[in-house]
N, C-alpha and C positions, 0 to 999 in steps of 0.2 A: 956711460962708467958708473955715474953716481947709483943710478937704478940697481945694478948689478951689486953694487956694494951694499945698499941697503937691504936688498933680498938676501944677501949672505948674511948679513947681521941678523936677520928675522931668523933665517935658518939655525944660527947658533944659538940665540935666545930659546928657541922650541927645543933644541936638543939639550940644553941646560935643564929645562923644567921636565924633562923626561926621566923615568925612572923604571928601573926593571925589578920586580920582585917575584922570588920563588916560594911557592907554597906547596906544603905536602897534601896531595888528595889521593885517596885511595885508587889505585889502578883499576879496580873493578869498577868503578863508576865512570871512568873515563868515556867510554863508548856511549853512555846514556847521555852525558854532558855533550858530547859532540853531536849526537843524533843522528838520524839518516842523512846522508849525502853532506854531512856537516852542518845543516841547516841550524841547529841547535847552538853550536858555538859561534856561527856566524852572526846570528840574532844577538848572543851576548856581547861580541865584540863590536858590533853596531851600536847597541845600546848604551854600552860603557866607554865607547870610543877608545878601546885598547886593542893590543894584540896578545893573543893567548898562545902559548907553544906547549904542545903536549909531549912527553919524552918518546925517543924512538925505542924500537924493541931491545938494541943492543946497549942502552945508556945503563949507568951502574944503578940509579935510582928510579924504578919504574914508577914512582909516585910523585917525582917532582915536575910540577907544572910553572913555566913561567909567563908572568904577566909584564906587559910594557906599555907606557904610556903616560900621560899626565900624572902626577902623583895622587892626587884625590880620586881619579877615576880608576887607577889601580887598586887602590884601597877599597873602593866600592865594588868592584869586580871581584876581589879577592873574597870579601864577605860573601857575596852572592855565590861564588862557587863552593864556599865552605858549607853554606846553608844548603846548597843541592846535594853535596856530597853526604851531610848529615841525614838528608831526606832519603836519598838513595840506600845508603848502608842500612838504615832502619827497615827498608823494604827487603833486604837481604837476610836479616835477622828473623824476620817472620817465617 
């Protein structure tokens, strides 16, 4: 019983450290970030140890992306995604 209790405590502590952040990223670059067969976004999620969710077609805001994970990882991933967005949007301007 003690092991189950300490495992549950560990789960609670991990959940407390988890955060979810929403960031607006131009919907035109979502497919470039996701990449072929999702390879791009899987690489980003593995690198930053976060979960990234893109909006569904019927969502009210097509630009709203949600990042969840440990706070520092979420902020780092957010910065990375915003840099990618800037890079891809500049390509559209050419």
